[in-house]
C-alpha positions as CSV (number, residue, x, y, z in Angstrom):
1,M,-0.2,-0.3,-0.1
2,T,2.7,2.2,0.8
3,A,4.6,1.7,-2.5
4,V,1.4,2.2,-4.5
5,A,0.9,5.6,-2.9
6,A,4.6,6.7,-3.3
7,A,4.2,6.0,-6.9
8,R,1.6,8.5,-6.7
9,P,2.4,11.9,-8.1
10,P,1.7,14.6,-5.8
11,A,-1.6,16.1,-5.8
12,R,-1.9,19.9,-7.5
13,P,-3.9,22.1,-6.4
14,G,-7.2,22.8,-8.7
15,L,-7.5,26.4,-10.3
16,P,-10.1,28.9,-8.8
17,A,-13.5,28.6,-10.5
18,G,-13.0,32.4,-11.1
19,F,-10.2,31.5,-13.5
20,F,-12.3,30.3,-16.1
21,V,-15.3,32.4,-15.4
22,F,-13.7,36.2,-15.7
23,P,-12.0,35.7,-19.3
24,P,-15.3,35.1,-21.0
25,V,-17.2,37.9,-18.2
26,L,-14.7,40.2,-19.2
27,V,-14.8,39.6,-23.2
28,I,-18.7,40.1,-22.6
29,A,-18.6,43.5,-20.3
30,A,-15.8,44.9,-22.9
31,L,-18.1,44.2,-26.2
32,F,-21.5,44.6,-24.9
33,L,-21.5,46.2,-21.6
34,Y,-18.7,48.7,-21.7
35,P,-20.6,50.7,-24.5
36,L,-24.2,50.3,-23.3
37,S,-22.7,52.2,-20.3
38,L,-21.2,54.6,-22.3
39,I,-24.8,55.7,-23.8
40,V,-26.6,55.5,-20.1
41,A,-23.7,57.4,-19.0
42,Q,-24.3,60.4,-22.0
43,A,-27.8,60.3,-21.3
44,L,-27.9,60.7,-17.5
45,S,-25.0,63.9,-18.0
46,G,-25.8,65.4,-20.7
47,E,-23.8,68.2,-22.4
48,A,-22.9,69.9,-19.1
49,G,-21.6,66.4,-17.4
50,G,-22.7,65.4,-14.1
51,F,-25.6,63.4,-13.0
52,T,-29.0,65.0,-14.0
53,L,-32.5,63.7,-15.7
54,S,-32.7,66.9,-17.4
55,A,-32.6,65.4,-20.9
56,F,-34.9,62.5,-20.0
57,E,-37.3,65.3,-19.3
58,H,-36.5,66.9,-22.0
59,V,-37.2,64.3,-24.9
60,L,-39.9,62.6,-23.2
61,S,-42.0,65.6,-23.4
62,T,-41.5,66.2,-27.1
63,T,-43.7,65.6,-29.6
64,A,-41.3,63.6,-31.6
65,F,-40.3,61.4,-29.0
66,A,-44.5,60.9,-28.3
67,N,-45.4,60.3,-31.9
68,A,-42.5,57.6,-32.5
69,L,-43.3,55.8,-29.1
70,I,-46.8,55.6,-30.9
71,H,-46.0,54.3,-34.0
72,T,-43.3,51.8,-32.6
73,I,-45.9,50.0,-30.6
74,E,-48.7,50.7,-33.0
75,I,-46.5,48.7,-35.8
76,S,-45.5,46.2,-33.5
77,V,-48.4,45.0,-32.3
78,A,-50.1,44.9,-35.6
79,A,-47.5,43.2,-37.3
80,S,-46.9,40.7,-34.4
81,T,-51.1,40.2,-34.7
82,G,-50.8,39.6,-38.5
83,C,-47.7,37.3,-38.2
84,I,-49.6,35.3,-35.2
85,V,-53.1,35.3,-37.4
86,L,-50.8,34.7,-40.8
87,G,-48.5,31.9,-39.1
88,L,-51.4,29.9,-37.8
89,V,-53.3,29.8,-40.9
90,I,-50.4,28.5,-43.1
91,A,-49.4,26.0,-40.2
92,L,-52.7,24.8,-40.0
93,I,-52.6,24.3,-44.0
94,L,-49.3,22.6,-44.0
95,S,-49.8,20.4,-41.0
96,F,-53.3,19.0,-41.7
97,T,-54.2,19.6,-45.5
98,P,-50.9,18.5,-46.4
99,F,-50.7,18.4,-50.5
100,P,-47.6,17.5,-52.7
101,G,-44.7,19.7,-52.2
102,S,-45.7,20.9,-48.5
103,R,-42.6,20.1,-47.1
104,L,-40.8,22.1,-49.2
105,V,-43.1,25.0,-49.0
106,A,-42.5,25.1,-45.6
107,R,-38.6,25.2,-46.1
108,V,-39.0,27.6,-48.2
109,I,-40.9,30.0,-45.8
110,E,-38.4,29.1,-43.1
111,T,-35.7,30.1,-45.0
112,Y,-36.7,34.1,-44.9
113,I,-35.5,33.7,-41.2
114,A,-31.8,33.8,-42.4
115,L,-32.4,36.7,-44.9
116,P,-31.4,40.6,-43.9
117,T,-35.0,42.0,-43.2
118,F,-34.7,45.0,-45.8
119,L,-35.1,42.3,-48.5
120,A,-38.4,41.8,-47.7
121,A,-38.8,45.9,-48.1
122,L,-37.0,45.5,-51.9
123,A,-39.1,42.8,-53.1
124,L,-42.1,44.5,-51.7
125,T,-41.3,47.2,-54.3
126,F,-41.0,45.5,-57.3
127,L,-44.6,44.4,-56.3
128,Y,-46.5,47.2,-54.7
129,G,-43.9,50.8,-55.7
130,S,-45.1,53.3,-57.5
131,A,-43.1,51.7,-60.5
132,G,-44.0,48.1,-59.5
133,I,-45.6,45.0,-61.2
134,L,-49.2,46.0,-59.4
135,N,-49.2,49.5,-60.3
136,E,-47.2,49.5,-64.1
137,G,-50.4,46.7,-64.6
138,L,-53.1,49.1,-63.4
139,M,-52.2,52.0,-65.1
140,A,-51.9,50.4,-68.6
141,L,-55.6,49.2,-67.9
142,I,-57.0,52.1,-66.7
143,G,-54.6,54.5,-68.6
144,S,-53.7,56.4,-65.5
145,K,-50.5,58.5,-65.2
146,T,-50.0,57.9,-61.9
147,A,-49.6,55.0,-59.7
148,P,-53.0,54.0,-57.9
149,V,-51.7,51.9,-55.2
150,N,-49.6,53.7,-52.7
151,F,-49.8,51.8,-49.5
152,L,-46.9,50.4,-49.7
153,Y,-45.5,54.1,-48.4
154,S,-47.8,54.1,-45.2
155,P,-47.5,52.3,-42.1
156,W,-49.5,49.4,-43.7
157,G,-46.4,48.7,-45.9
158,V,-44.3,48.4,-43.0
159,I,-46.4,46.0,-41.5
160,L,-46.8,43.9,-44.6
161,A,-42.8,43.8,-45.0
162,E,-42.4,42.8,-41.4
163,M,-45.2,40.4,-41.7
164,T,-43.7,38.9,-44.1
165,I,-39.8,38.4,-42.4
166,Y,-41.4,37.5,-38.9
167,T,-44.3,35.0,-39.6
168,P,-41.8,32.3,-39.6
169,F,-40.6,33.0,-36.0
170,V,-44.8,31.6,-35.2
171,M,-44.7,29.5,-38.0
172,R,-42.1,27.2,-37.0
173,P,-43.1,26.5,-33.4
174,L,-46.5,26.1,-34.3
175,L,-45.2,23.1,-36.9
176,A,-43.4,21.4,-34.3
177,A,-46.3,22.1,-31.8
178,F,-48.7,20.2,-34.4
179,S,-46.3,17.4,-35.1
180,L,-46.5,16.3,-31.3
181,L,-50.2,16.2,-31.3
182,D,-51.9,12.9,-31.2
183,P,-53.9,12.3,-34.5
184,A,-56.2,9.8,-32.7
185,Q,-57.9,12.6,-31.0
186,I,-58.6,14.6,-34.3
187,E,-59.8,11.7,-35.6
188,I,-62.0,10.6,-32.7
189,A,-63.5,14.3,-32.5
190,S,-64.4,13.8,-36.5
191,S,-65.9,10.6,-35.6
192,L,-68.0,11.9,-32.7
193,G,-69.6,15.0,-35.7
194,A,-67.1,17.7,-34.8
195,R,-66.8,19.9,-37.5
196,P,-63.2,21.1,-38.5
197,A,-63.9,24.4,-37.0
198,R,-64.7,23.1,-34.1
199,I,-61.6,20.4,-34.2
200,V,-59.4,23.6,-34.5
201,R,-61.3,25.6,-31.7
202,E,-61.2,22.9,-29.2
203,V,-58.7,20.2,-30.2
204,I,-55.8,22.3,-32.3
205,L,-56.0,25.4,-31.3
206,P,-55.4,24.5,-27.0
207,A,-52.1,22.4,-28.4
208,A,-51.2,26.0,-30.1
209,V,-51.0,28.0,-27.4
210,P,-47.5,27.8,-26.2
211,A,-46.4,27.7,-29.4
212,L,-48.8,31.3,-30.2
213,M,-47.5,33.1,-27.3
214,A,-43.9,32.0,-27.5
215,G,-43.7,33.3,-31.1
216,G,-46.0,36.3,-30.7
217,S,-43.7,37.3,-27.9
218,L,-40.3,36.9,-30.0
219,C,-41.9,39.1,-32.7
220,L,-43.2,41.9,-30.5
221,L,-39.4,42.0,-29.6
222,L,-37.9,41.9,-32.9
223,T,-40.9,44.1,-35.0
224,L,-40.1,46.8,-31.7
225,N,-36.2,46.9,-32.9
226,E,-36.8,46.9,-36.5
227,F,-35.1,49.1,-38.2
228,G,-34.2,48.4,-41.9
229,I,-37.7,47.9,-43.2
230,V,-39.0,51.0,-41.8
231,L,-35.5,53.0,-43.7
232,F,-36.0,51.3,-46.7
233,I,-39.2,51.9,-47.1
234,G,-39.4,55.5,-46.4
235,A,-42.8,56.0,-45.1
236,K,-44.1,59.6,-45.1
237,G,-44.6,60.4,-41.3
238,V,-43.5,57.1,-40.2
239,I,-41.0,57.6,-37.6
240,T,-40.4,54.4,-35.1
241,L,-37.8,54.4,-32.1
242,P,-34.8,53.2,-34.0
243,L,-35.4,55.2,-36.7
244,L,-35.8,58.4,-34.5
245,I,-32.2,57.6,-32.7
246,Y,-30.8,57.5,-36.2
247,D,-32.1,60.6,-37.3
248,K,-30.7,62.2,-34.2
249,A,-27.3,60.7,-33.7
250,I,-26.4,60.4,-37.5
251,Q,-28.3,63.5,-38.9
252,E,-28.7,66.0,-36.7
253,F,-25.8,64.8,-34.4
254,D,-27.7,65.5,-31.2
255,Y,-26.1,62.3,-29.4
256,T,-27.8,63.2,-25.9
257,T,-31.0,62.8,-27.3
258,A,-30.6,59.9,-29.1
259,C,-28.8,58.1,-26.1
260,V,-32.0,59.1,-24.0
261,I,-34.1,57.5,-26.8
262,A,-32.1,54.5,-26.8
263,V,-32.2,54.0,-23.2
264,V,-36.1,53.8,-23.7
265,N,-35.6,51.5,-26.4
266,V,-33.4,49.4,-24.4
267,A,-35.8,49.2,-21.6
268,L,-38.8,48.2,-23.7
269,S,-36.7,45.5,-25.6
270,L,-35.5,44.2,-21.9
271,A,-39.1,44.3,-20.9
272,L,-40.2,41.9,-23.8
273,Y,-37.6,40.0,-24.0
274,S,-38.1,39.0,-20.1
275,L,-42.2,38.4,-21.2
276,Y,-40.3,35.8,-23.9
277,R,-38.3,34.1,-21.3
278,V,-41.3,33.9,-19.1
279,V,-43.5,32.0,-21.5
280,L,-40.5,29.9,-22.7
281,A,-40.2,29.1,-18.8
282,R,-44.0,28.4,-18.0
283,Y,-44.7,26.7,-21.6
284,G,-41.3,24.9,-22.0
285,G,-38.9,25.8,-25.2
286,Q,-39.2,22.4,-26.6
287,R,-42.8,22.1,-26.5
288,A,-43.0,25.5,-27.8
289,G,-40.8,24.6,-30.9
290,L,-38.0,27.2,-30.1
291,V,-35.3,24.8,-28.6
């Protein structure tokens, strides 16, 4: 026993846990927390320096900020609602009324997740823009010299573009949730005389609630911070919080105002992200199809 113990190398003291934790924490702080702290510091100090809330009081009381906040909330809620409805309809069709090529259609729609958001705005411009396919056809048909369809350059155009990009974020978890649904439940309900609408309402929709809530809250978060679509479409009078930050910082060089609005935007984003995490924690990410 003594010989075996003597042959073993002497035990080395283990490295402290902080040795492995500190480097990634330092990188995160340098890349993310430090720039955010500079924005918060600028918002709380203003041009004169020193702690003050005067910049917040001034900016939050302006009409420009109020309008941007209203536009942001309206567009975000409307686009997210549209994504929920459209995503539910598409998921129901692909899951319960399959047709040749339905899987390919689902894959093509899902690829929108990987595309830059401004591409949706560009595609819609070719379709519904002033010189788009629809307007050129209508102008040739009715002999008009002006474009009869102009909704693209309004809040509705922004909402349509955001729906085009973000609907897959609702459709994907719904498809995952529907794949876990026992087909026997639908067969039993149908054999008892339930019509398709009732089956959807009482059998399918209860199973879709977790995915709808998770996908809808994620869409709210994404549409709240959407910048490329709003800037690319250039809808008249549609200024959202991200676009207002851009205008103040890049065009007017008013960095204090831009930082104040950015702090508000970050606070709203963190609130929605917290809601998203609560939904995932309550219903389970795997069940919602988001893990």
